[in-house]
C-alpha positions as CSV (number, residue, x, y, z in Angstrom):
1,X,93.9,215.5,-47.6
2,X,97.4,215.0,-48.8
3,X,99.8,213.0,-46.5
4,X,103.5,212.5,-46.3
5,X,106.0,210.3,-44.5
6,X,108.4,212.0,-42.1
7,X,111.6,209.9,-42.0
8,X,114.4,210.3,-39.5
9,X,117.7,209.1,-40.8
10,X,120.1,206.8,-39.1
11,X,118.1,203.6,-38.6
12,X,119.5,200.1,-39.0
13,X,116.5,197.9,-39.7
14,X,116.4,194.7,-37.5
15,X,113.7,192.2,-37.0
16,X,111.1,190.1,-38.9
17,X,108.6,191.4,-41.5
18,X,105.8,189.4,-43.1
19,X,105.0,189.3,-46.8
20,X,101.4,188.7,-47.9
21,X,99.9,188.0,-51.3
22,X,101.3,189.7,-54.4
23,X,99.5,192.8,-55.5
24,X,100.4,192.0,-59.1
25,X,98.7,188.7,-58.8
26,X,95.7,189.4,-56.6
27,X,94.3,192.1,-58.9
28,X,94.5,189.8,-61.9
29,X,93.0,186.9,-59.9
30,X,90.0,189.1,-59.0
31,X,89.4,189.8,-62.7
32,X,89.6,186.1,-63.5
33,X,86.7,185.4,-61.1
34,X,84.5,186.9,-63.8
35,X,85.0,183.8,-65.9
36,X,83.0,181.6,-63.6
37,X,79.4,181.9,-62.3
38,X,79.2,181.7,-58.5
39,X,81.4,182.6,-55.6
40,X,85.2,182.7,-55.9
41,X,87.2,183.3,-52.8
42,X,90.8,184.6,-52.7
43,X,92.9,184.5,-49.5
44,X,96.2,186.2,-48.7
45,X,95.1,189.4,-50.4
46,X,97.0,192.5,-49.5
47,X,95.2,195.3,-47.7
48,X,96.0,198.0,-50.3
49,X,94.0,200.7,-52.1
50,X,94.3,199.0,-55.5
51,X,92.3,196.0,-54.2
52,X,89.5,198.4,-53.2
53,X,89.6,200.0,-56.7
54,X,89.4,196.6,-58.5
55,X,86.6,195.5,-56.1
56,X,84.6,198.6,-57.2
57,X,85.3,197.9,-60.8
58,X,83.9,194.3,-60.5
59,X,80.9,195.6,-58.6
60,X,80.1,197.9,-61.6
61,X,80.3,194.9,-63.9
62,X,77.6,193.2,-61.8
63,X,79.5,191.1,-59.3
64,X,79.0,191.2,-55.5
65,X,82.4,191.7,-53.8
66,X,83.1,191.3,-50.1
67,X,86.6,192.5,-49.2
68,X,87.8,192.0,-45.7
69,X,91.3,193.6,-45.6
70,X,91.9,192.6,-41.9
71,X,91.5,188.9,-42.9
72,X,93.1,189.3,-46.3
73,X,90.1,187.8,-48.2
74,X,88.1,188.8,-51.2
75,X,84.8,186.9,-52.0
76,X,83.5,187.6,-55.5
77,X,79.9,186.4,-56.4
78,X,79.5,186.5,-60.2
79,X,76.0,186.3,-61.7
80,X,74.9,184.6,-64.9
81,X,74.9,187.9,-66.8
82,X,77.6,190.6,-66.2
83,X,78.3,193.9,-67.8
84,X,81.1,194.5,-70.3
85,X,82.1,198.1,-69.9
86,X,84.9,199.3,-67.6
87,X,84.6,203.0,-67.2
88,X,87.4,205.5,-67.2
89,X,86.8,207.0,-63.7
90,X,88.1,203.8,-62.2
91,X,90.4,202.4,-64.9
92,X,92.4,205.6,-65.0
93,X,93.7,205.0,-61.5
94,X,94.6,201.3,-62.0
95,X,96.6,199.9,-64.9
96,X,95.8,196.4,-63.7
97,X,92.1,197.0,-64.7
98,X,93.1,196.1,-68.3
99,X,93.1,192.5,-67.0
100,X,89.3,192.4,-67.2
101,X,89.6,192.6,-71.0
102,X,90.3,188.9,-71.6
103,X,87.6,187.6,-69.2
104,X,85.0,189.9,-70.5
105,X,85.5,189.0,-74.1
106,X,85.5,185.3,-73.2
107,X,82.3,185.5,-71.0
108,X,80.3,188.2,-72.8
109,X,81.6,188.2,-76.3
110,X,82.5,191.9,-76.0
111,X,84.4,194.3,-73.8
112,X,84.6,198.1,-73.6
113,X,87.6,198.9,-71.4
114,X,88.9,202.4,-70.9
115,X,92.6,202.9,-71.7
116,X,94.3,202.6,-68.3
117,X,96.1,205.2,-66.3
118,X,98.1,204.3,-63.1
119,X,101.8,205.0,-62.3
120,X,103.8,207.6,-64.1
121,X,106.5,205.2,-65.2
122,X,106.2,205.4,-69.0
123,X,104.0,204.1,-71.8
124,X,102.6,200.6,-71.8
125,X,101.1,200.0,-75.3
126,X,98.1,197.7,-75.6
127,X,99.0,196.6,-79.2
128,X,100.1,193.1,-78.0
129,X,96.8,192.7,-76.1
130,X,94.8,193.7,-79.2
131,X,96.8,191.5,-81.5
132,X,96.5,188.5,-79.3
133,X,92.7,188.8,-79.1
134,X,92.5,189.4,-82.8
135,X,94.4,186.1,-83.4
136,X,91.7,184.4,-81.3
137,X,89.0,185.9,-83.6
138,X,88.0,189.1,-81.9
139,X,87.6,192.4,-83.6
140,X,89.5,195.1,-81.7
141,X,89.6,198.9,-82.1
142,X,90.2,202.0,-80.1
143,X,87.5,204.6,-80.0
144,X,87.1,207.7,-77.8
145,X,89.6,206.5,-75.2
146,X,88.2,202.9,-75.0
147,X,89.6,199.6,-76.2
148,X,86.6,197.9,-77.8
149,X,86.7,194.1,-78.4
150,X,84.0,192.0,-79.9
151,X,83.6,188.3,-80.6
152,X,79.9,187.7,-81.0
153,X,80.5,184.1,-82.3
154,X,83.0,183.3,-79.6
155,X,86.8,182.9,-79.7
156,X,88.8,180.2,-81.5
157,X,92.2,178.9,-80.5
158,X,95.3,180.0,-82.4
159,X,99.0,180.0,-82.6
160,X,100.3,183.3,-81.1
161,X,103.8,184.5,-80.8
162,X,104.4,187.7,-78.7
163,X,107.0,190.1,-79.9
164,X,107.8,190.8,-76.3
165,X,107.0,188.7,-73.2
166,X,104.4,191.2,-71.9
167,X,102.9,190.2,-68.6
168,X,99.6,192.0,-69.3
169,X,99.2,190.6,-72.9
170,X,100.1,187.1,-71.6
171,X,97.4,187.4,-69.0
172,X,94.7,188.6,-71.3
173,X,95.4,186.0,-74.0
174,X,95.5,183.3,-71.4
175,X,92.2,184.3,-69.8
176,X,90.5,184.7,-73.2
177,X,91.8,181.4,-74.6
178,X,90.6,179.2,-71.7
179,X,87.0,179.5,-73.0
180,X,87.9,179.5,-76.7
181,X,87.2,176.6,-79.1
182,X,90.2,174.4,-79.7
183,X,93.8,174.8,-78.7
184,X,95.9,177.9,-78.3
185,X,99.7,177.9,-78.3
186,X,101.2,181.1,-76.8
187,X,104.9,181.5,-77.6
188,X,107.3,184.0,-75.9
189,X,104.9,184.2,-73.0
190,X,105.8,186.1,-69.8
191,X,107.3,183.7,-67.2
192,X,106.7,185.6,-63.9
193,X,105.5,183.7,-60.8
194,X,102.3,185.7,-61.0
195,X,101.6,184.1,-64.4
196,X,102.0,180.7,-62.8
197,X,99.6,181.8,-60.0
198,X,97.0,182.8,-62.6
199,X,97.4,179.5,-64.4
200,X,97.1,177.6,-61.1
201,X,93.8,179.4,-60.3
202,X,92.4,178.8,-63.8
203,X,93.4,175.1,-63.7
204,X,91.6,174.7,-60.4
205,X,88.6,176.3,-62.0
206,X,88.6,173.7,-64.7
207,X,90.9,175.2,-67.4
208,X,93.3,173.0,-69.3
209,X,96.7,174.7,-69.3
210,X,100.3,173.4,-69.6
211,X,103.7,175.1,-69.7
212,X,102.9,178.2,-67.5
213,X,106.2,179.6,-66.1
214,X,107.9,178.7,-69.4
215,X,108.0,180.6,-72.7
216,X,105.5,178.3,-74.4
217,X,102.1,177.9,-72.9
218,X,99.4,175.7,-74.3
219,X,95.7,176.1,-73.6
220,X,92.9,173.7,-74.5
221,X,89.6,175.6,-74.4
222,X,86.7,174.3,-72.2
223,X,83.0,175.1,-72.2
224,X,82.9,176.6,-68.7
225,X,84.7,177.2,-65.5
226,X,83.6,176.8,-61.9
227,X,84.4,179.0,-58.8
228,X,87.0,177.9,-56.3
229,X,89.0,179.1,-53.3
230,X,92.6,180.1,-54.0
231,X,95.5,181.6,-52.0
232,X,97.5,184.4,-53.7
233,X,101.2,183.7,-54.3
234,X,103.5,185.8,-51.9
235,X,104.6,189.2,-53.2
236,X,108.1,188.9,-54.6
237,X,108.4,192.7,-55.1
238,X,107.5,193.4,-51.5
239,X,110.0,190.7,-50.5
240,X,112.6,192.3,-52.7
241,X,111.8,195.7,-51.1
242,X,112.6,194.4,-47.7
243,X,115.8,192.7,-48.9
244,X,117.0,196.0,-50.2
245,X,115.8,197.8,-47.0
246,X,118.0,195.5,-45.0
247,X,121.0,195.8,-47.3
248,X,120.7,199.6,-47.7
249,X,120.6,200.2,-44.0
250,X,123.1,197.5,-43.2
251,X,120.4,195.8,-41.2
252,X,119.3,192.3,-40.3
253,X,115.8,191.4,-41.5
254,X,114.0,188.1,-42.0
255,X,111.4,188.3,-44.7
256,X,108.7,185.9,-43.5
257,X,106.8,184.4,-46.4
258,X,109.3,185.5,-49.0
259,X,110.3,182.9,-51.6
260,X,114.0,183.1,-52.5
261,X,113.5,181.2,-55.8
262,X,111.3,184.1,-57.0
263,X,114.2,186.6,-56.6
264,X,117.2,184.8,-58.0
265,X,119.0,187.7,-59.6
266,X,118.3,190.2,-56.8
267,X,119.5,187.9,-54.0
268,X,122.6,186.8,-56.0
269,X,123.6,190.4,-56.6
270,X,123.3,191.4,-52.9
271,X,125.3,188.3,-51.9
272,X,128.0,189.1,-54.4
273,X,128.2,192.6,-53.0
274,X,128.9,191.3,-49.5
275,X,125.4,191.1,-48.0
276,X,124.7,187.8,-46.2
277,X,121.5,186.1,-47.6
278,X,120.2,183.0,-45.7
279,X,117.3,180.8,-46.6
280,X,115.2,180.2,-43.5
281,X,112.3,177.9,-42.6
282,X,109.9,180.8,-42.9
283,X,111.4,182.7,-45.9
284,X,114.9,184.3,-46.1
285,X,117.1,186.6,-44.0
286,X,119.2,189.5,-45.3
287,X,122.1,190.6,-43.1
288,X,124.3,193.6,-43.7
289,X,127.6,194.5,-42.1
290,X,126.9,197.4,-39.6
291,X,130.6,198.4,-39.7
292,X,131.1,198.9,-43.4
293,X,129.2,200.1,-46.5
294,X,127.9,197.5,-48.9
295,X,129.5,197.3,-52.3
296,X,127.7,198.8,-55.3
297,X,125.8,196.6,-57.7
298,X,125.3,197.0,-61.5
299,X,121.8,196.3,-62.6
300,X,120.0,195.9,-65.9
301,X,116.2,195.4,-65.8
302,X,114.8,192.5,-67.9
303,X,111.7,190.4,-68.1
304,X,111.5,187.6,-65.5
305,X,113.7,185.8,-64.4
306,X,115.9,188.9,-64.9
307,X,116.1,191.8,-62.5
308,X,112.6,193.3,-62.0
309,X,111.9,196.8,-63.2
310,X,109.8,197.3,-60.0
311,X,112.9,196.9,-57.9
312,X,115.1,199.3,-60.0
313,X,114.3,202.3,-57.7
314,X,115.5,200.3,-54.7
315,X,118.8,199.5,-56.5
316,X,119.2,203.3,-57.1
317,X,118.7,204.1,-53.4
318,X,121.1,201.2,-52.4
319,X,123.8,202.3,-54.8
320,X,123.5,205.9,-53.6
321,X,125.1,204.9,-50.3
322,X,127.2,201.9,-51.5
323,X,130.9,201.8,-51.9
324,X,132.0,202.4,-55.4
325,X,130.2,203.2,-58.7
326,X,127.7,201.3,-60.7
327,X,125.5,201.5,-63.7
328,X,121.7,201.0,-63.6
329,X,120.1,200.3,-66.9
330,X,116.3,200.5,-67.4
331,X,115.2,198.4,-70.4
332,X,111.4,198.3,-69.8
333,X,110.0,201.7,-68.9
334,X,111.4,205.0,-70.1
335,X,110.1,207.2,-67.3
336,X,111.2,205.1,-64.4
337,X,114.3,207.4,-63.9
338,X,112.1,210.1,-62.4
339,X,113.3,208.6,-59.1
340,X,116.8,209.9,-59.8
341,X,115.7,213.5,-59.7
342,X,114.2,213.1,-56.2
343,X,117.2,211.1,-55.0
344,X,119.5,213.9,-56.2
345,X,117.6,216.2,-53.8
346,X,118.9,213.9,-51.1
347,X,122.5,214.2,-52.4
348,X,122.8,211.1,-54.6
349,X,125.6,211.6,-57.1
350,X,124.3,210.3,-60.5
351,X,124.3,211.1,-64.2
352,X,121.5,210.0,-66.6
353,X,122.5,209.0,-70.1
354,X,119.5,207.7,-72.0
355,X,118.2,204.6,-70.3
356,X,121.4,204.3,-68.2
357,X,122.2,206.0,-64.8
358,X,125.8,206.0,-63.5
359,X,125.7,206.2,-59.7
360,X,128.7,207.1,-57.5
361,X,128.0,206.0,-53.9
362,X,128.6,208.3,-50.9
363,X,128.7,207.4,-47.2
364,X,125.5,209.4,-46.3
365,X,122.7,211.2,-48.0
366,X,121.1,214.5,-46.7
367,X,117.5,214.8,-45.6
368,X,115.2,216.9,-47.8
369,X,111.6,217.1,-49.0
370,X,110.9,214.7,-51.9
371,X,107.9,213.5,-53.8
372,X,106.8,210.0,-54.9
373,X,105.8,209.6,-58.5
374,X,104.8,205.9,-58.3
375,X,104.5,203.0,-55.8
376,X,108.0,201.8,-55.9
377,X,109.7,205.2,-56.3
378,X,107.9,206.3,-53.2
379,X,109.0,203.3,-51.1
380,X,112.6,203.7,-52.3
381,X,112.6,207.3,-51.3
382,X,111.5,206.3,-47.8
383,X,114.4,203.9,-47.6
384,X,116.8,206.6,-48.9
385,X,115.6,208.8,-46.1
386,X,116.6,206.1,-43.6
387,X,120.3,206.5,-44.8
388,X,120.2,210.3,-44.9
389,X,121.3,212.8,-42.3
390,X,118.4,214.6,-40.6
391,X,114.8,214.5,-41.7
392,X,113.3,213.5,-45.0
393,X,109.7,214.1,-46.0
394,X,108.2,211.9,-48.7
395,X,105.1,213.3,-50.3
396,X,102.6,211.4,-52.4
397,X,102.0,208.7,-49.8
398,X,98.9,207.6,-51.7
399,X,101.2,206.0,-54.3
400,X,102.9,203.9,-51.6
401,X,99.6,202.9,-50.1
402,X,98.6,201.4,-53.5
403,X,101.3,198.8,-53.1
404,X,102.2,198.4,-49.4
405,X,99.8,197.9,-46.6
406,X,100.9,199.9,-43.5
407,X,104.4,200.5,-44.9
408,X,105.3,202.9,-42.1
409,X,104.1,200.4,-39.4
410,X,106.3,197.7,-40.8
411,X,109.3,200.0,-40.8
412,X,108.6,201.1,-37.2
413,X,108.5,197.4,-36.2
414,X,112.0,197.1,-37.6
415,X,113.3,200.1,-35.6
416,X,112.8,203.0,-38.1
417,X,111.5,206.4,-37.1
418,X,108.8,206.9,-39.7
419,X,105.5,208.6,-39.2
420,X,102.6,209.6,-41.4
421,X,101.5,213.2,-41.2
422,X,99.4,215.8,-43.0
423,X,101.1,217.4,-46.0
424,X,100.2,221.1,-46.4
425,X,102.8,221.7,-49.1
426,X,101.6,222.6,-52.6
427,X,100.6,219.6,-54.7
428,X,103.1,218.8,-57.5
429,X,102.0,219.9,-61.0
């Protein structure tokens, strides 16, 4: 049954909201468990649909997975022999499933992984993944919708330079190289905190990695890894979501568990625009002025430590009601401006020019039915509904559920009037 959120405008969010482990790390850490025989336990795992999907994928590969969403734990028991084929029916719903590619090639000497699906935010080519594995000695080809990688004699370390600091390619090269013979030097690697989290887990498992979090990462291959218990790094995108929620509604929200150092550009932009950002003992606090509109911010998405593409929809919603005009530039995903069409239904004044959007802020939006196209767009539309006159309904709630556990419950705890209800409107084509 389709569901939607019914959002009543006019709320100023006030209170404390917790941030748990990062979706973009937890899913990859689950795949990494395949590298070690035995029981790996992850804590601080978010209670979201994507974790259920990844758990089922690992089960089909032969692992036993016990997921306790209430406790935020996933226990993964990996046998001596595992399968190497990740089928399309699961992979199509979860782009992060491509992260099993590196571990499967390293453990099994082969991997058949369906070309992923996931959010409708634009193409994500797998050429960098394939080129990296080929540098390590694997044979890689695409056949009938599957990426097929084979290394029957094992992998060998190599010097690899990425054309672009791709997070996914960095992860797959890293997880393949830890069991390769010899040393791998990965240049122009992704630098996200999630990459550091992955390297920390691998190191605890016995891998030899240096430089994670910088552009040059070195990996000395080892013969085997062992299972461990590991806590997932806090979700910086969820933390950024709540920062924008407070700033957009002129609220006062403490983000418990958020790490300010993981959001340097975001918090600096909000501070420069007149929002008060304070580091606290438990995270950080974002305080807007209830008596005046925030100033608009100009944003250009870039790889970390630049402005995250996952927070770009929230910048759009913020600028829609901010004072002044601002340019939003999307440098990473060409389809991410689908959010603009839905925000325009709420009255946002904006014009798209290629990968730029010029937004002219207005005091208030107007409630209307809108539809989520991906995780972050859906959450941003809910926030936009909070600064709209009247009622906004946000369809496609299943997208939001993939990235936020109990999103409407958290909003209600901060004073918002948001409820989940059946959606009997026609499904979007």
